[in-house]
C-alpha positions in Angstrom: 7.3 2.8 -30.3 11.0 2.9 -30.8 12.9 -0.3 -30.1 14.4 1.1 -26.9 16.1 -0.8 -24.0 15.8 2.4 -21.9 13.0 2.8 -19.4 12.3 6.1 -17.6 10.6 5.4 -14.3 8.7 8.5 -13.0 7.7 9.0 -9.4 6.9 12.2 -7.6 8.8 11.4 -4.4 10.8 8.3 -3.4 11.3 7.4 0.3 11.9 3.8 1.5 8.8 3.2 3.7 5.8 3.8 1.4 3.9 0.9 -0.2 3.9 2.5 -3.7 7.6 3.3 -3.3 8.3 -0.3 -2.4 6.5 -1.4 -5.6 8.5 1.1 -7.6 11.9 0.0 -6.3 11.1 -3.7 -6.8 10.0 -3.1 -10.4 13.1 -1.0 -11.0 15.4 -3.8 -9.8 13.5 -6.4 -11.7 13.9 -4.4 -15.0 17.5 -3.8 -14.3 18.1 -7.6 -14.0 16.4 -8.0 -17.4 19.1 -5.7 -18.9 17.1 -2.5 -19.3 18.9 0.7 -18.7 16.9 2.7 -16.1 16.5 6.5 -15.6 14.5 7.8 -12.7 12.7 11.2 -13.0 11.5 12.5 -9.6 11.0 15.6 -7.6 12.8 14.2 -4.5 14.8 11.1 -3.7 15.2 10.3 0.0 17.3 7.1 0.1 20.5 5.5 -1.1 20.7 5.4 -4.8 20.8 2.0 -6.5 23.9 1.2 -8.4 23.8 1.7 -12.2 20.7 3.9 -12.0 20.6 7.5 -13.2 18.4 9.7 -11.0 17.2 13.0 -12.3 15.8 15.2 -9.6 13.6 18.2 -10.4 12.7 19.9 -7.1 9.7 22.2 -7.4 9.2 25.5 -5.5 5.5 26.0 -5.7 3.7 26.5 -2.4 0.9 23.9 -3.1 1.2 20.2 -3.7 -0.9 20.3 -6.9 1.2 23.3 -8.1 4.3 21.3 -7.7 2.8 18.4 -9.6 1.8 20.8 -12.4 5.3 22.2 -12.6 6.9 18.8 -12.4 4.7 17.7 -15.3 6.3 20.5 -17.3 9.8 19.3 -16.3 8.9 15.8 -17.4 7.6 17.1 -20.8 10.9 18.9 -21.3 12.9 15.8 -20.4 10.9 13.7 -22.9 11.9 16.0 -25.7 15.6 15.2 -24.9 15.0 11.4 -24.7 12.0 10.7 -26.9 12.8 7.0 -27.4 12.6 5.9 -23.8 9.6 4.1 -22.4 8.0 6.3 -19.8 6.4 4.4 -16.8 4.8 6.6 -14.2 3.9 5.7 -10.6 1.8 8.8 -10.0 -0.8 10.5 -12.0 1.0 12.6 -14.7 0.3 13.5 -18.3 2.3 12.1 -21.2 3.1 8.7 -19.8 3.4 5.6 -22.0 2.3 3.4 -19.0 0.7 4.4 -15.7 1.1 2.0 -12.8 -2.2 2.7 -11.0 -1.1 2.4 -7.4 -3.5 5.1 -6.3 -7.2 4.9 -6.0 -9.4 6.6 -8.6 -9.3 10.3 -7.6 -12.7 11.1 -9.0 -14.3 8.2 -7.1 -12.5 9.2 -3.9 -13.7 12.8 -4.1 -17.2 11.7 -5.0 -17.5 9.4 -2.0 -15.2 10.8 0.7 -15.1 14.6 0.3 -17.6 17.4 0.5 -19.1 18.7 -2.8 -17.4 22.1 -2.6 -14.0 20.4 -3.0 -14.7 20.0 -6.7 -14.4 23.8 -7.2 -10.9 23.9 -5.9 -7.7 24.4 -8.0 -6.3 21.2 -6.5 -9.3 19.1 -7.6 -9.3 20.6 -11.1 -5.6 19.9 -11.5 -5.6 16.3 -10.3 -8.9 15.4 -12.0 -7.7 16.8 -15.3 -4.5 14.8 -15.1 -6.4 11.6 -14.3 -8.7 12.2 -17.2 -5.8 12.7 -19.6 -4.5 9.2 -18.5 -7.8 7.3 -18.6 -10.0 8.9 -21.2 -10.9 7.1 -24.4 -8.8 9.4 -26.4 -5.6 8.8 -24.4 -2.8 6.5 -25.6 -1.5 5.7 -22.1 -1.6 2.0 -21.1 -2.5 1.2 -17.5 -1.2 -1.4 -15.1 -4.1 -1.9 -12.7 -3.2 -3.7 -9.4 -6.8 -4.8 -8.6 -9.8 -5.8 -10.7 -12.0 -3.8 -8.4 -10.1 -0.5 -9.2 -10.1 -1.3 -12.9 -13.9 -1.4 -12.8 -14.1 1.9 -10.9 -11.8 3.6 -13.4 -13.9 2.3 -16.3 -17.1 3.5 -14.7 -15.8 7.1 -14.7 -13.8 7.1 -18.0 -14.9 4.1 -20.2 -11.3 3.2 -20.7 -11.1 0.3 -23.2 -9.9 -3.1 -21.9 -7.2 -3.1 -24.6 -5.3 -0.4 -22.6 -5.8 -1.9 -19.2 -3.9 -4.9 -17.7 -4.7 -6.2 -14.2 -1.5 -7.3 -12.5 -1.1 -10.3 -10.1 0.1 -9.6 -6.6 3.8 -9.3 -6.2 4.8 -9.6 -2.6 8.0 -11.4 -1.4 7.8 -14.9 0.1 8.3 -15.1 3.8 11.4 -16.9 5.0 11.1 -20.1 7.1 12.5 -20.2 10.6 12.5 -22.9 13.2 10.3 -22.7 16.3 13.2 -21.9 18.7 14.2 -18.8 16.6 10.6 -17.6 16.4 10.1 -17.8 20.2 13.3 -15.9 20.8 12.3 -13.3 18.2 8.9 -12.9 19.7 10.4 -12.3 23.2 12.9 -9.8 21.7 10.4 -7.8 19.6 7.9 -7.6 22.4 10.5 -6.6 25.0 11.0 -3.4 23.0 7.7 -2.1 24.4 7.5 -4.2 27.5 4.8 -6.4 26.1 4.3 -9.8 27.8 5.0 -12.9 25.7 1.4 -14.2 26.1 -0.3 -10.8 25.5 -2.2 -10.1 22.3 -0.3 -8.0 19.8 -2.4 -6.3 17.1 -0.4 -5.0 14.2 -1.0 -2.2 11.7 1.4 -1.3 8.9 1.2 1.8 6.7 2.4 5.4 6.6 -0.9 7.2 6.0 -2.4 6.7 9.5 -5.8 8.4 8.7 -6.4 6.4 5.5 -5.3 3.1 7.1 -7.8 3.6 9.9 -5.5 3.8 12.9 -8.0 5.8 14.9 -10.6 3.1 14.3 -8.3 0.5 15.8 -7.5 2.6 18.8 -11.2 3.1 19.5 -11.8 -0.6 19.1 -9.0 -1.5 21.6 -10.3 1.0 24.1 -13.8 -0.6 23.8 -12.6 -4.1 24.8 -13.7 -5.5 28.1 -11.2 -4.9 30.9 -10.0 -8.5 31.0 -9.2 -8.6 27.3 -8.1 -5.0 27.0 -5.4 -5.2 29.7 -3.6 -7.9 27.8 -3.9 -6.4 24.3 -1.4 -4.0 22.6 -1.5 -2.3 19.3 1.8 -1.8 17.3 1.7 0.7 14.4 4.5 0.7 11.9 5.0 3.6 9.5 5.8 7.2 9.1 3.0 9.6 9.7 1.4 12.3 11.9 1.0 10.4 15.2 0.5 13.3 17.7 -3.3 13.4 17.5 -3.5 9.6 17.7 -1.2 9.6 20.8 -3.5 12.2 22.4 -6.5 10.1 21.5 -5.0 7.0 23.2 -4.3 9.1 26.3 -7.8 10.4 26.3 -9.1 6.8 26.1 -6.8 5.7 28.9 -4.8 3.2 26.8 -1.6 5.1 25.9 0.6 2.4 27.5 -0.8 -0.1 25.0 -0.4 1.9 21.8 3.1 1.8 20.3 4.3 3.7 17.2 7.6 2.4 15.8 8.0 5.1 13.1 9.5 4.1 9.8 11.6 0.9 10.2 13.6 -1.3 7.9 11.8 -4.1 6.1 13.5 -6.9 8.1 12.2 -5.4 11.3 8.7 -5.2 9.8 9.0 -8.9 9.1 10.0 -9.5 12.7 6.9 -7.7 13.9 4.8 -9.8 11.5 6.2 -13.0 13.0 5.8 -11.7 16.6 2.1 -10.5 16.3 -1.2 -12.3 16.6 -3.5 -10.4 14.2 -3.3 -7.7 11.5 -5.8 -4.9 11.6 -6.5 -2.9 8.5 -9.8 -1.0 8.8 -8.8 1.3 6.0 -11.1 4.2 4.8 -10.0 3.4 1.2 -7.3 1.2 -0.2 -6.5 0.3 -3.8 -5.0 -3.1 -3.0 -3.5 -3.5 0.5 -0.3 -5.5 0.0 0.0 -5.8 3.7 -3.0 -8.1 3.7 -1.2 -10.6 1.6 2.1 -10.1 3.4 0.2 -10.9 6.7 -1.0 -14.2 5.1 2.6 -15.2 4.3 3.5 -14.6 7.9 0.6 -16.8 9.1 -1.4 -13.8 10.5 -5.1 -13.6 10.5 -6.6 -10.4 9.3 -9.4 -8.0 10.1 -9.8 -5.6 7.2 -12.3 -3.3 5.6 -14.1 -4.8 2.6 -13.1 -2.0 0.3 -9.5 -3.1 0.0 -8.6 -4.4 -3.5 -7.0 -7.5 -2.0 -9.8 -8.2 0.6 -11.2 -11.1 -1.4 -8.0 -13.0 -0.7 -8.8 -13.0 3.0 -12.1 -14.7 2.4 -10.7 -17.1 -0.1 -8.0 -18.1 2.4 -10.5 -18.4 5.3 -8.0 -16.4 7.3 -10.0 -13.5 8.7 -13.0 -11.3 8.6 -13.9 -8.2 6.5 -15.6 -5.2 7.9 -18.1 -3.2 6.0 -16.8 0.2 5.1 -19.7 1.9 3.5 -21.0 2.8 6.0 -18.3 1.9 8.6 -19.9 1.5 12.0 -17.3 1.8 14.8 -19.5 -0.2 17.3 -19.6 -3.2 14.9 -15.8 -3.2 14.6 -15.5 -2.9 18.4 -17.7 -6.0 18.8 -16.0 -7.9 16.1 -12.5 -7.4 17.7 -13.9 -8.3 21.1 -15.4 -11.5 19.6 -12.2 -12.5 17.9 -10.0 -12.0 20.9 -12.3 -14.1 23.0 -11.6 -17.0 20.7 -7.9 -17.8 20.6 -8.6 -21.1 18.8 -10.1 -19.1 15.9 -6.9 -17.0 15.7 -4.8 -20.2 15.5 -7.1 -21.6 12.8 -6.7 -18.4 10.7 -3.0 -18.7 11.1 -3.0 -22.2 9.7 -5.3 -21.3 6.9 -3.1 -18.3 6.0 0.0 -20.6 5.8 -1.9 -23.0 3.6 -3.2 -20.3 1.3 0.1 -18.5 0.9 1.9 -21.7 0.0 -0.3 -22.4 -3.0 -1.8 -19.1 -4.2 0.0 -17.0 -6.8 0.8 -13.9 -4.7 4.3 -13.4 -6.0 4.6 -13.1 -9.8 3.9 -9.4 -10.5 7.5 -8.4 -11.1 7.9 -11.0 -13.8 4.6 -10.1 -15.3 5.5 -6.4 -15.6 9.0 -7.2 -17.0 7.5 -9.6 -19.5 5.0 -7.1 -20.7 7.6 -4.4 -21.1 9.8 -6.8 -23.0 7.0 -7.3 -25.5 6.3 -3.5 -25.6 9.9 -2.8 -26.3 9.9 -5.2 -29.2 6.7 -4.0 -30.7 
């Protein structure tokens, strides 16, 4: 490895509201502070451009998503020939990376467990599975930043990737700011008034742009199944960009459309305001590599109901700040009964809030950026 202070960060698409994109920009800024020069290689950049960063956009015209990825991989290979001494860190599955930040779940595992068998004969599957194999196979030289121990084990089950090429990163969320009680009460009134939600009502919060994967429909069904006395004072606020039309129609069909509120993509400070103004985080995800939002909820003193397949789910149990829902198999009726049980016990919600505060004050949920930067400093000097 050449002794280079240049790092090329590679991401298929950048937009400001995705979890992977947030990790990407935080790592970019942390490396910039360490004195690295940064180039970004992407198909599409949908945001303001950070000062001092060179962004190389390679839009692809293929009709299919996997075709665009294949073409973009060719563009990346051509770029590498022009800049062979840079360190290439990718945030999506692509061949030829020095380091892969494994923010996505294992593709082979996902297809095996979540999709019908015939999918394995499609061009999309063959393309993405081949790229994943090139990253994780024993013969590859790519190093991997895993963001959960659970996902590391899954990748090794499929590819036997040696430990020497895999590093499990610590969480890297931002610490929540402290505010006095008067500010929090005013903020709670302000945020809830946006959707005409009463100050004393229950606000259940969901955060994430892939509504299907995050389990939004599961939460809507659970709210609809509440007993009338609880249901009429309960609202669900969903933050993120995604296809909401079918979910809005579902809420109308179930007779609760006035209690389901989509904010769309909103700036991070407003996400934080909703965290402080809610009572419980719901995250019954179908699959989730880590689930940063689970840890973020803890820092905002929120109890959590989440599926047990999230990489960061063990933190909820360790914090004594919520309950995990079995995902394999997921039983909607069990989730319905669990939500009903929790909302019938406001003292339990308060206890989870206190436990979340205690845990977030002493657990290491914040050091990933320094860990990544330290590792790349050593890599650069090797």
